[in-house]
Structure formats: structure tokens, C-alpha cells
N, C-alpha and C positions, 0 to 999 in steps of 0.2 A: 646051361640052358635056363631061360627064364620060365618059371613055373606059373606065372600069372597068365590066365587065359587071354587069348588075343582080343576077344570082345571087351574084356575089362580094360585092357590097355587102350583100346580105341576110345571107349567111353571116357576114361581119364583124360586122354589127350583132347577130346572134344570140350570137356569141362575147362581145361587150362586155356584152350583157344578162345572160348567165350570170355573168360576172364581177361586175357590179353586184349581182346577187341572191345572190352567194356560192355559186353552183352550179358544179360542175366544167365545164370547157370540153368541148364535144362534139368539139373538134378535136384537142386536145393531151392525150394520155393518158400517164400516167407520165413526165412531162417530155419527152415525144416531140416530134418536129418533122416538118414536112412534107418528104417525100422524093418527088421526081418522076423517073421513069426512072433510078433509082439515083443521083441527084445531090441534094445538099442544096439547099434552096430559101431560104437566108438571103438577105435583101434587103441589097444593098450599101449602099443609102441609110441603113439602120437600124443596120448593123454593118459599117462600113468596114474596110479592111485595117489602118489605123493609127488610134490614138485621137487626139482633140483634147485640148488642155489648157485648163483654166479655173481662175481663182481664185475661191473660194467662201467664204461665211461659214456655219459650222456652227450649226445650230438645235438639235441634240441628237440623241439616239439615235432610230433608227427602230423602231417597234414590230414585233413579229413579224408581225402582221396586215398592216401596211404593206409589209413586205418581201415577203410572199407576193403581195399585190395587185400591187405594182410589178413584181415578177419575172414574174408571169403576164402583165401588160400587155406587158413587154419581149419575152417569148417570142412573143406574138401578133404584135407589130409586126415582129420580125425574121424570124419563120418558123423560128427555131432554138431551141435550149435553152441556158440558162446553163451555162458550163463547170462540171463537177462539182467542180473544184478550189476554186471560189469560193462554193460553196453554204453552207458553215458559217461564213463570216466574219461578224462583227458588221457592222451598217450604221448609218451616220449619215444624218441628213436635212440637206441643205445647199442654200443659195440662191445663185445667181450671176446676173450681168446680161450680156446679149449684145445689142449694138445698141440699148441703151436699154430692153430688155425683160427683166423678171425671170423667172427659171426656177428650178424646184426639182427635186431628184433625191435618191435614196438612193445612197449609195456604200459599197462594202466597205472595211473597215479591214484591211489585209493585214499590217501590221507589229506589231499588238498594242497600239500607242499610240492610245487612244481620244481624239480631239480633243474639247475642251470647247466648250460653247455659246459663241458669240461669236468663237471662234478662226477665223482665216483659213487656209485650206488650199488646196493645189493638187489638182485632180481630173483624172483621165483619163476621157474619155467611153467609152462602150461600143464595142467593136470585135471583129472576127472573131478567134476563137482560132486562133493560127497552128499549133497542134498538132492541131486538129480542125476541119475546114472546116464541120462541122455544128453547132458551138457558138460562143458568143460570150463574151467576157470582159465582165463588168458594169462599170458605173461604179466606179471605185476612187479612194481617197485616195492620193495619191503620197506615200510615206514621206519624212519630212523628212530631209535629209542629216545624218549624224552628224558632230559636231565633233571 
């Protein structure tokens, strides 16, 4: 049996429906996040303290609409807001395999070198921002070591 209260499931569904219809979320305003009793409500399962590393194949640049959509989904899932330091970075679309299952994500390019389609890169998964417990660092492309 699902232990999530019915009201929570309904509110989550409402947020997803708004996202699909292109409407603003009724829950997150101005990139805000849920705060209960003065503490942030970031979900550890969605934004752990440390990132995981994955090798991925670049499919190309993510469109601005895809970046907005995926960022909004991440904010809903984590209960936090993306770190403001990462908002302006370009994003790529990349695919990777874990346990035989294919996954896709967008990832911020932080070093200025935009990987080309077909290129294999290392990604860091989303994790809690160590400078702000109410924010998270989005998926990022790990800069290649300089020779």
C-alpha cells in the first residue's frame, strides 16, 4: 500500500499537470522552494550530499525549453531550487546506461568547452549545494583534465 497521503499525491499530480500544460507551478514561485519550520525541505534521495559519476554519450545541445522543463521537474522532485551559480550555463543532452537501463539527462557545461554530439563525457549527478542547504547543484559535465 502506498504510504504517501492522498492529498500529497493529488498536489504532486497537480504540479506535473501544470508543467505538462506549460502553466506556472502553483507550488514554486520565483524559483522558491518548500520551507517547513525554518528548515529546507530538500529530499536527500533526490539531491544527496555527494554526486555520483557516470560516463555518457552527448546527443547535442538542450533547447532552452527543455532546460526550463527539466529544471522545473528537478525543483519539484528535490523540493529545492537549482543553485543560482548554475542557472546561466549552457546545457547538453546526454544518455547513459546504469544496470542495463538507458537514461537521459541535461547537464550544465561549466568550463566553456561544449562537447560535440557523439562525444563521451563524464557527468556528475545532481547533489545538494554545500554552500546553501536549500539549493542543489544540477547535473554537470566534468571538465576534461588539461594536458
